[in-house]
N, C-alpha and C positions, 0 to 999 in steps of 0.2 A: 607635522603641519597642524595648525589650529583650525578647528571647524567653527564657522560662524555660529554664534550662540542662538541665532534665530532658526537654525536648522533643527527640525523636530527630533533628529537622532543625536544631537549634540550632548544631551544629558538623558539619564533614565526618565522614562515617562512618569509624570506625576499622577496619572490616572490610576484608579484602583488596580492592584495586581500588576502594575507597570504595563497596563494594556496599551497597545500601540495607538498613538493619536492619529488615526487614519484620516480624520477630517483636516489635519494640518499637513499631512504628507503630500508633497507634489513630486512630479517626476524629476524635476531638477535637483531634488534633495539627495537622491541616491548616490550619484557620482562623487560629489565632494565628501559625503559621509563615508563612502567606501574608501576613498583615498586616505582620509584622515584616520580611519580605523586601521588600515594596513600599516600606516606610519606609526601609529600609537602602539600596535602590538609588537612591531619590530624594535621599538625603543624599549618596551617592557622586557622582551626577550634578551636584549643586549644588557639590561640591568641584571638579569639572572646569570648570564654567562660571565659578566664582569665582577660578580661577587667574589671577593678573595677568600671567603670562608669555604670550608669543605662542603660538598653537596649533601644536603639533608632532605628529608621529605618536605619539610616546611619551606625551605628556601629554594627548592627546585620544582618538585611536583605540585605542591599546593600553589606555589607562585605561578606556575604555568596555568593552573586552573583559573587564576585571577587575571590573566592577560586576555586582551582582545574583546573586551566587553562592548566597546563601541562598534566594532566590526560585526560582532555577533548579533546585536539588536537590529542593526541595519539589514544584514543579510537574511535574518529570519523573516522579516517583513517582505523584503524584495523577492526572495526565492518563492515564497508562498504565492505572492501576487503575480509573479512571472508564470505560475502555473494556472492560477484561477482568473487572472485578469490580463491575459497575454495579448495586449494591444501591440500593434506594429512597433511602437516606440519602446515598449517593454522588451520585446523580442530583440530589437536591435541592441539595446543596452545589455541584455543578458549575453548576447554574443560577444560583446566587448569584455564584460566583467568576468565571465567564467574562466577563460584562460588566465586572466590576471589573478583570480582567486586561487587557481591551481598553482601558479608560480609562487604566490605568497605562501601557500601551505608547504611547498617544497623548500622555500627559504627557511621555514621554521624547522621542519622535520629532517632536513639535510644539513642543519647547522652542526658541525662536528663538535664544537665546544659544548653546545647544549646537550648533544647526545652523550658526550663523555660524563656529564653530570647526571643525566638520567640513568646511564649505565651503572654509575657508582651507587646511586640510591637503590637500583634494582638488585645489585649484588648484596648490599647491606640488608635489604628487605628479605632476601632469600636465606640469610644466615640464621643460625639457631638462636642468636641473641636478640633478634629484632623485636621491638616492643610495639610495632604498628598493629592497628586493628585489622580485622579481616577486610573491611571496606578499603582501608588505606593500602593494604597489600594488593587488593584487586586493582586499585587505581594505578599503582606503580607498574603492575604487570601489563595493564592496558596501554599505558604510555610507552613502555619499553617495546611492546609488540608493535605499536603504531610506528615508532621510529625505525625499527628493523624492517618491517614490511614496506616502509616508504623508501628504503634504500640507504639508510644512514651508514651502513657498513661498506658501501661500494667505494671503489677507487674514484678519484676526482674525475677522470675522463668518462667513467661509466655514469657518474652523477650528471654530467653535462648532457649525455644522451637521454638519460632518464627524464630530466626536466623537459627536454624537447618533446619526448613522447607524451608526457603528461599534458603539455600544452596542446599538442595536436589532438589527443583524445578528448580533452575538454571542449575544444572547438567543434570537433566532429559530432560528439554526442549532443551538444546544444543545438547544432544545426539539424540533427535528426529530429529532435523534439519539435522545433518550429516548423520543419518541413512536413512532418506527420500531421500536425495540427492543421496546416493549410490544406493538405491532401484530404483529411477527414471532412473538413468543411466543404471543400470542392466536390467531394464524392457524395454528399447528401442527395437523396433521391427526390427529384422534383416530380410532382404528380398534378396533372391538370383536371382529371376526371375523378370526382368523388367515388364513382362506382368502382374504380380500381382499388379503393381502400376497403371494399366489402370484407367484413370479418373483423375489422378493428373496432374496438369499443368507441363510444361517442367521445369519451375524454381523450382517447388516443388520437382520434381524428381532429379534435379541437386543438391538441398540442401540435399536430402537424400543420394546421392552419396558422397557429401562432408563430411557428418556426418560419413559415413562408412570409408572414407579415414582418417579422424581425429582419428578414433579408430583402424587404421591399419587393416581394414577388407575389404574383397571383397564384391561387390554388393552394397546394399543400407541399410540404417538404418533410420527408422522413429523414431525420438526422441519423448519423452512424454512431453507434456505441463502440467502445474499444474492442470487445471480443469479436471473434469471427461470426458467431451466430447472433444475428440481430433479433431483438425481441419480437418485432412485428412479423417475422417469418412464421412464427407458430400460429398466427391468427389470419393472415391474408389468404383469402380463398382464391384469388387470381394467381394461377401458377406462374404466368409470365411476370407478374409483379414480384413474386418470390424469387424468381431467377434473377431479375434485375437487381434486387436488393442484395442477394447473396453475392453476385459478381462484383457489385460496388464495394462490398465489404472485403472480399477475399483478394481483390487485385490492388488494394491500396498500396501505393509506393512501389508497384511492380509492373506498371504498364507504360512507362515512358513519361515524357513531359517534364514540366518544371518541378514537380513534387515527387519524382522518383527517388526512392531511398536506397536502392540496391548498391550503388557505388559507395554510399556512406557506410552501409553495413559491412561491406568488404574491407573498407579502410579501417573501421573501428576494430573489427576482429583481428586484422593483421597487426595493428598497433598494439593492441592488448597482448597478443602473443609475443611480440618482440619484448615488451616490457616484462612479461613473466619470465622469459628466458634470461633477461638481464638480472632479474632478482633471484635466479637460481631455481626456477620451477620449469617443469616440462611443457606447461601450457597455462593459459589464464585460468581455466577451471580448477586446476590443482592449486594455484595461488589463492583463489577465492575460498575454496572449500577447506583449506588448511586452517582457516581462522573461524570455522563454523563448528557446530556440534557434530556434524557428519564426519569431519576429519579428513576423509579421502574421497576422491572421485570414484573409486571402486565401490565404496559403500553406497554412494548415491546411485550409480548406474545399476548396482546389484539390486537395490530395492525397486527401482523403476522397471527394470527388465522383468523382474519376478511378477510385478503387477500386470505388466503388459501381456504376459503369457496367459494369465488367468482372465483378464478382461476380454480377450478375443472371443472366448466361448460365449460370454454374455452378449457380446455384440451380434453374434450370429443369430441368436434367438430373437433379439430386438429387431433385426433386419427382416426376419420372417414375418413378424407381426406388422411391420411397416408395409411390406409388400401386400399382405392380406388386406390391410386397410385401404390401400390404393386400388386394389381390384374391386373391393366393395364400393369404391367411389367412381368406378367406371373407367379407370385409367389402366390400360394394358401394357404400356411401355415400361422401360426400366426405371427404377427408383433413381432419382437424382439428388445431389446434395441439398438442394433447396426444398426438397420434399420432406426431408427427414424430420425437422423440427415440427412442421405442420402436422404430419401424420402421427408423430410421436405424441403430440398433444391430444389428437383424436383418440389414439389407443389408450392413453392415460385416462381421458374422460370416460371412455367406454368401460375400461377395466375397473376404475375406482368411482365411476359415476360422479366425477368432479371436473369442471372446466375451469382451470386456473385463471384464464383470461376473463371469465365472467365474474370472478371474485374481486376484481379491482374495486368495485364500489364499497367493499368492506374494508379497504385498506387506504383510507384517507391519510395523507401525510401527517397532519397535525395529531391525529389519534395514534398513528404508529409511533410518533415521537414521544408524545406526552403519556399516553395510556399504555404504550408498549415498551419502548426502550427505557424511558425514565421510570416507569412503574416497576419493571424487573430490577433495575438498579436500586430502587427504594426497598423492595422486598428482600433482596439478596444482601445489600450492603448498607441499608439505612440512609441512603442519600435522598436529599430533596433538591428541587431545582426551581429557581425563580428567575424570570426573564429580566435582564438589565436593559431598559430602554434608554438609559442615560449615556451609554457608551457608543462611540461612533462605529459605523459599519463601513467596510471598504467597497460594498456593492449593494444594490437593492436586494431585499429578501434575505440578507444575511442576518442571523439572529444570535444573540449572546445570552447565556444563562449562567447565573451564579450557582455553584454546586456546594451544598452544605452537607457536612457529615452528621449523621444522626447521633453520634457519640462524640463528646469532646475529646479529641486526640491531640490537644495543643502541646502536651508534653513530648509527644513523639514526632512532631513535625518540625517546628522551628525553635522550640524552647521558650516560646512566649505564649501568652494567652491570646489566641486569635478569635475567640468567640465574641460575637457582638449581637447576639439575639438568642431566642429560645430554641432555635433549630440546630444548635451545635456549631462546631468548627467550620469555618469556610475553607474548603479545599482549594478552590480555584475557579477558573472560568472555562466554559465550554462554548465554542463558537461553531455554529452549524451553517454550512453553505450548501444547500440542498439542490439547487436547480442548475440545469445545463444552460450554457450560453456559448456563443461562437468563440469567445476569447478564453474559454476554459478547456484545458486538456481533458481527454477522455478518462474514464475509469472513476475510481473512488479512492480516497486516501485520507490519512490523518497526519497532522503536523503540529508543531508547537510554536507559538509566538514567544512564549516564556517557558523556560524549563525549571522544574522544581529543584531547589538546592538549599540546604541549611547554610552553606558557605556564604551565599549572597542573600539569605533570608528571603528567598523567592518562592512563591506558590505558582503552580502551573497555569498557563493559558493555552488550551489545546483547541485545534480547529479540525473539523471533519468536512470533507467535500464529497458530494455525490453528484450524479448527473441525471437527476429525475427531470424528464421533459416538463417544461413550464406549461401549465394549462392555459387555455384561452381566458381572457379577462372575465372575472366574475365566476369562474368555474373552480371547483376544488381540485387540488392536486391528488390524484389517485395513483397508487403504487402497484407495481406488479409483485408477484410472490418473490421473484429474485431480488427486486429492489428492497423489499422488506428485509430479506436475509442480509443484504449488503449493509443496510442501516445498522442492524444489530452487530454485524461484523466490525464495521469501522468504529462503532462506539466501544467495542472491546479494546481497540487500540487506545481510544480516548481514556478509558478507565486505567489502562496501563500507565499513561502519563499523569492522570489526575491523582492516582494513589501513590505515586512515587514518594518515597520517604527516605532520602539519602542525603549525605552531606555534599557530595561533589557532582556537579552537573555532567561531567564527562561520562558518568555511569548511571545517570538517572533515567527513570521511566523505560522507554522502549530502546535504550542503548544496550541491547543484548544481541547475540548472534542473529544474523538474518534468518537462519533456518529455525530459529526459536521464536522470533518476534510475532509470527502469524498464529502461533499456538493459542495465546490468551484470547485473541480476537475470534478465532474459530470456535473456541469454547463458548463465547458469548452468543454465538448464533443459536445455541440450543434453546435459549429462552424465548426466541421468536415463536416457537411451536409448543412451548410449555402450556398445558391446558389452562392454567390460571391466568397466564399472561395473554394468551391468544383470546380468551374470552373477554378480557378487559379492553382490548383495542380493536378487535375485528368486528366492527359494527357498521352497518350500512350508513353511508354518509347522508342519505336523505331521510330514512325512516328511523334510524337509531337501532334498528333490529340487530341483535347479535347474530353472528355467523352460527347457523344451527350446529349443534354438537356433532351430529352424524356427518355433516359436511366437513367439519373441522377434523374429525377422525379420518375421513377418507383423504383429505388434503395431506395430513401427516403421513398416512400410509403411502400415498402416491409419490412421496419423496424417494422411495426405494426404486421407482421405475427409472429406466434410462441410465442406469449406472454404467453400463457397458460403453455407451456413447460418451458420456461425460468423462469416464476414466481414460478412454483412449485419447480424447481431445486434450485433456490435461497432461497426460503422458507425452503426447506429441509435442506440446509446447515446451515442457520441461527438458525433454531429450533434444529437441531442436536447439534450444538455448545452450545446452551442454555441448553439443557437437560444434556449434559455432565457436565455442570457447575452448575447444580441444585442438584447435589448429596449432601446429608446432612453430616455434620461432624460426624465422628464416625461410619458411615455406613460401611457395608462390601464392599470392592473394587469389581469392576466388573472383574471377571476372564478373562484372555486374550482370552480364547476360547469361551467366551460369548459376546464378543464385538459386533459381527454382530447381535446377538439377541437383545442386548440393543439398537443398532441403529435402527433395524426394529421396535421394540416396541415404541421407541421415535417418529418415523415418523408416525406410526399408530395412536398414541395418538393425534396427531395434524391434522390428515386427509390428510397428504401429502405423505404417503407411496404408491409408485407406481413402480412396477417392470420395467416399461418402461421408467420411468423418475427418474434416480438416483439423489441424491443430487449433487449440483455443486462440492462439495468436500465430499468424504466419510471419515470416521473416520481415516483410516490408513494413509491417505495422506493429512490430514487437517492441513496444516502448519499454516494457520492463527490462528487456535485455540490452537495449541500445541507447537508453537515455535516462531511465528512472531508477538506476542503482541496483537492479536485481540481476545484473550480468552474472552468468553461471550460477544463478541462485533462484531461478524460477521453481526448481525442484522443492524449494522451501515450503510451498503450500501443501504438497503431499507429505513431505517429511514432518511438518508440523501437525498435519492431520493425524498422524500416528499418535502423537501426544494428546491431541484434542479428543479423539475417539476414546482413548483410554481414560482421560480425565472426566469426560462426560459420564462414563460408567461409574466413576467414584462419586460424582454428584448424585446419580440415580440411586446408588447403593446407600447413600447417607441422607436421603429424604428430599433431594432436589432443591427447590427454591426455598432454602432455609437460611436464616441469618447466620447461624453458626457455620454453615458451609462457606458462605460468602466471606466471613471474617477469616476463616482458615486460608482460603485461596488468596485473599487480599494480603494478609500479613506474611504468609509464607512465600509468596511468589510475586504478585503484582507490585507490591510496595518496594521490593528489593532491587528491581532493575538489574543493572550489571554488577551490583555490589556483592552478589553471591554467585556461585556456579549455577547456571540455569538448570542443568540436569539434576544436580543435587537438590535444588529447590523443588523440582517435579517429584523426585523420589521421597522428599520429606513429607509431601502431602499424600501421594499415592501409596506410599509404604513399600515401593519396589521400583525397579527399573521399568520403563514403558514396554508394553507388549504390542506387537503388530496385529494380533488377532481381532481386537475390536474394530480396527479400520477395515480389515479384510471382510469382516462380517457386514459392516455398514455398506460397503461397496459391492456386496454380493460376490466376493472373490474367494470365499472358502469352498472347498470341495463339497 
């Protein structure tokens, strides 16, 4: 079907870097563009399968890479805005489109004629006489794996059931996401008396007032962030307020009502288990991990269980210090979960003589971005950033920057001279969407509006979303220590996309195994606390005074505190995710009213059940596991941290924030995406296989 040429998705954007024309996109454009994109790609696939010539890399694999461009540019915009601008009409359309998109993917990946051609190219590429490049062989292997894992080898009757399962899973996970967003907004804590906010900084109180105003409410509203432990709990002096906030967070999706997610969780887990069985796996976790660097669920649980045993000892010592701080505060009762973060902050302040909440005035958002995140990238990689005010934004406060390379790398990017100024080659565009809003899902993430590839002569357009509370009008946006860390983390993902230097989009940038993709972003966190970087951005927003060096030193040292709590919380989430996805095919679903019991038993089984330390995400609001694509993969954060901690050691051993180090890390790993084996890329830089010792040392888990 032909798409009306007035539809902004009908042709590639004429804006620089094919930047999406957000000012021209209307809601009514998505549906026809989607339908036309699906029809176009099916026509293109039919042309491949109808080719009478024997299957080759060019006429089959590369031809596949060239299909679906209309659908791709439509869905890249739609899916990102469905997360960051999730209005009711966007949510309704998402519920319609996701099952249809799933069905379309099945139609391509379960096309027997197409698979026969892919299989033939795969066999030829595996032969001794193949003349394909390493990147081409990797692409062939990736496509072949995609088809096999999608069920291309199943019998026709099995494929019918598989398609039905994929449709149901798509519907259920989409519903989970929209239900959780509604639940998170509904669970925001309304406060009428300012005195109840005692302990919060003035900018945090201002943000709470602004949140109430946005909802047309009087007083204040403390919005809920994605993880279990809410930032405000570490500062609120009113114990009852801490309890209310903690319970609002930990009961999300699990207290009945219109936004209860437990039945959805049970349904999703059962459907995934059945699909895994159909594909020949014992459970969904095994299906997922088989395509990751970990390889087996035994490797995953072995690492997590070993860490759990060590972290328990640290937790006992931390609890003793928490209880002592409570007694000193005149509280004789038992420590409660909502006390931990508050008194942990007090213990940290007393131990290291640093109050992290009081440091917010030194972390203004603009300085963190320009003088911290961008500054580190300039020193390490030679990048420069210039704001593009001529490009449209999809929401207020969204900003776009042109990213330039300090060295002309035109020969290694697209084969043409792309320099147009004295600052070097233009790499692409970086879009930052920093502030929280009711239509934005929780957490932080990176995505791409345009993926780099030499095949299409495209340079990347990446976007990073955070959820920093928007300040009251006229006030600066001040960030917490954790928000600063998150900004550097997500920009690490952005660099992975911006530095991509491959031919084929299917293996560009962050298209690497899920349990590897967090590694480069975690490495980038180290620069937040590098002395030279910290000194450049940590300046008081009113006086311009730099954060005193002794305070900076204590802040960095204080990062070692609370590793027992943090590790148990992370392990709890990773193991909970894994246990939900180890349900066997054909087993009885977990009833909605037994979800909490399942959760408790799973944590107990691995020795991480602790009433005082809930998992970083509980089942009812575990978006990573039930809607955001990290199903059976939340372990990736800890798995990747093994690589991260080891690579941080390499940077430190070789001079830290040095351009030579940045070039080595960029050229050997970041630029290669999925075009090389990721663990081989790691070893090529580190000089050996990764060691777990640096991570155990970082988290205080060595004997």
